[in-house]
C-alpha positions as MATLAB code, in Angstrom:
seq = 'XXXXXXXXXXXXXXXXXXXXXXXXXXXXXXXXXXXXXXXXXXXXXXXXXXXXXXXXXXXXXXXXXXXXXXXXXXXXXXXXXXXXXXXXXXXXXXXXXXXXXXXXXXXXXXXXXX';
ca = [
       0.000    0.000    0.000;
       1.335    3.427   -0.993;
       0.872    6.116    1.648;
       1.404    9.853    1.246;
       0.891   12.487    3.919;
       0.350   16.064    2.826;
       1.268   17.969    5.974;
       0.372   21.512    7.111;
      -1.688   22.384    4.035;
      -4.563   24.788    3.758;
      -7.462   22.412    3.053;
     -10.063   24.109    0.859;
     -13.362   22.443   -0.036;
     -16.690   23.763   -1.264;
     -17.722   24.435    2.356;
     -14.536   24.540    4.466;
     -11.181   26.321    4.641;
      -8.754   25.219    7.373;
      -5.179   24.038    8.025;
      -4.621   20.301    8.462;
      -2.857   17.172    7.248;
      -4.288   14.926    4.538;
      -3.368   11.228    4.360;
      -3.640    9.342    1.077;
      -3.593    5.559    0.866;
      -3.305    4.129   -2.645;
      -4.400    7.471   -4.091;
      -7.547    7.721   -1.970;
      -8.148   10.117    0.918;
      -7.887    8.043    4.103;
      -7.867   10.775    6.761;
      -7.876   14.519    7.275;
      -6.801   15.897   10.651;
      -4.284   17.866   12.651;
      -0.856   16.354   13.336;
      -1.629   12.939   11.825;
       0.817   10.283   13.021;
       2.291    8.092   10.270;
       5.007    5.482   10.025;
       8.379    5.667    8.261;
       6.930    4.012    5.134;
       4.830    7.107    4.380;
       6.018    9.770    1.944;
       5.579   13.186    3.579;
       5.002   16.338    1.550;
       5.235   19.691    3.331;
       2.387   21.847    2.016;
       2.906   24.793    4.378;
       1.745   27.924    2.589;
      -0.021   25.901   -0.130;
      -3.667   25.111   -0.821;
      -4.774   21.470   -0.864;
      -7.962   20.784   -2.815;
      -9.301   17.318   -1.870;
     -11.218   15.798   -4.737;
      -9.601   17.996   -7.347;
     -10.884   20.776   -9.509;
     -12.516   20.195  -12.884;
     -11.050   22.979  -14.975;
     -12.362   22.855  -18.473;
     -14.167   25.074  -20.924;
     -16.844   24.579  -23.530;
     -15.816   26.266  -26.764;
     -18.392   28.253  -28.690;
     -21.155   26.094  -27.220;
     -24.785   27.135  -27.571;
     -27.464   25.845  -25.232;
     -30.895   27.419  -25.073;
     -30.613   31.183  -25.433;
     -26.986   31.244  -24.232;
     -23.618   30.798  -25.906;
     -20.426   30.266  -23.920;
     -18.028   33.206  -23.924;
     -15.000   31.140  -25.010;
     -14.554   30.504  -28.698;
     -11.800   28.283  -30.109;
      -9.232   31.090  -30.028;
      -9.786   32.360  -26.468;
     -10.435   28.931  -24.976;
      -7.282   27.310  -26.338;
      -5.201   30.306  -25.264;
      -6.546   29.988  -21.713;
      -5.839   26.252  -21.602;
      -2.367   26.568  -23.144;
      -1.369   29.257  -20.655;
      -1.925   26.718  -17.867;
       0.181   24.118  -19.684;
      -2.787   21.952  -20.633;
      -4.515   21.731  -23.964;
      -6.981   18.998  -24.840;
      -9.542   19.629  -27.555;
     -12.371   17.137  -27.896;
     -13.403   17.464  -31.523;
     -16.616   15.462  -31.172;
     -18.505   18.557  -30.081;
     -17.529   20.263  -33.331;
     -18.547   17.532  -35.775;
     -21.148   18.678  -38.237;
     -20.526   22.384  -37.657;
     -19.425   24.218  -40.800;
     -15.756   25.198  -40.762;
     -15.033   23.302  -37.540;
     -13.953   19.898  -38.875;
     -10.200   20.263  -38.300;
      -8.135   22.043  -35.694;
      -4.831   23.789  -36.052;
      -2.886   24.788  -32.975;
      -1.392   28.236  -33.436;
       1.704   29.039  -31.412;
       3.203   26.844  -28.730;
       2.191   26.196  -25.155;
       3.282   29.190  -23.139;
       3.722   31.234  -26.292;
       0.633   33.377  -25.805;
];
């Protein structure tokens, strides 16, 4: 079993914001608490001064997507720039199939080049 302790982090959830330790066992959250005691087989990461977001954050955008009377503010150009500036860029072309002029994508510039 792989154990990792994230110590002294600022735990931020949808409803809470506090300082604590977070213990992971095989990639799953096993415990959250203050001054958790672990054995020598546990990797310890000092997260003092850092935010810890249990459960992760789903950061994605819908490009030029219309639903009802609304259209998302990101088009292909602005959305890919935003993603590339974070070092991530995944474009799911299935949403674009059947739309005129949207069949193929070309990445302009390089990640971090915007």
